[in-house]
C-alpha positions, 0 to 999 in steps of 0.5 A: 499500499503506497503512502497516501493522504486523504483529507476529511476536513480542513476548517477553523475554528469550527466545522462549515457546511461541507467543510468538516474541521481538522482530520486526515486518513493516512495509509501506508505500508498495510496500516490506516491511521485516522489523523486528527479527529475535528467535528465532522470527520468521523462521517467523512471517514467512513466514505473512504474506509470502515472505521473498524479497520483502523490501525491507530488514531492520532490526536494533534492536541486537545482543542475541540476542533482537532479531537471532538469527533472521538465522541462520535467514534466512540458511539459508532464503535460502542453502539452503532455496529462498527465494533473493531476486532480489536482495541484502536490505539489512540495516541494523543495527549495524556489528558484525552482519555480524562476528558472523554470519560468526563463526557460520559461521567465516568471516572475512567475510560475502562467502560471502553477498554475493548475498543480504545486504547490510549497512549499518551503521546511525547516529543520524540515518540516513535511508533510502526504499524506494519511498515508504516512509521510515525514520528511525533514532535512537540510544537508551539501552541500555548498547550500540549501539542504535536506535529507527525512525520509518517513513512513508509517505503522510502516516501515521507509526510509531514504534518505540522498540527496546530502551532506557531513558529518552531524549530520542530516544524523544520525538522519535521519537514526536512526531506519530507516528500509532502508537508501538510502545514496549517496557515491559520492567521494572516499575520502575527500579532504585536507583543511578545506573547507566544505565537501559536499559528502559522501565517501563510508565509510561515507555511512556505518557509517552513515547507523549504525542507520539503518537496511539496507543500499542501495549505490547510486549516486556513482560518477565517481572516483569510480565504483558502486561494489567498493563503495557498498563493501566499505560502507558495510565493515563499516556498517557489516549489509545488503548493496546492489547498487541501481540500476535503474528499481529495487524496494525495498519493505520496 
């Protein structure tokens, strides 16, 4: 199975008609991984695969526009006839399981142990599923947050998650065949506070280590076309816009 990326959702900070929040299906080396579970993406996931077949779920951070559809997945897996043959590993920030349990009024997720297996992420976390290798790096988002590098059969996909400028982005993107990168904001604010999102120009600059750039998670102060054009002007290489339902072979 060649490495591929299917776009399930790109919206920020809330879903729009026909445009769910952040979510992607990464396939490669015999594995299928749901990367980020923004609102609306569980339904879109079902257009492309049986969720019970998922090898793993990977969550970049705990803002709702990246993980709220784990609730929909629980209902699908536990009550909707989509029960997986074995618990699906969920790689996520350590508070993810507690928050999900709280929604159900439970002290822990033991009652879901037959369907989900939560495993906390950390900077430098590496896991191999079949011939797909996932490497996680901490990024700068004002909270525990991560970017991802997925590698299979000599191909590499890098994903920024949500982040401000940081060295880890350049490391993730270096040598990647495709860099999936947020361009959420028009410009950085004044002051010395931590920057927690990227401009299109930031995305283009960090993509210079990669072969191609796919712009995603464009916020309400920008249009997707404008963000992509601005990122492309800095990057100087093949640049495209992430649209729901599209699949990129890497």
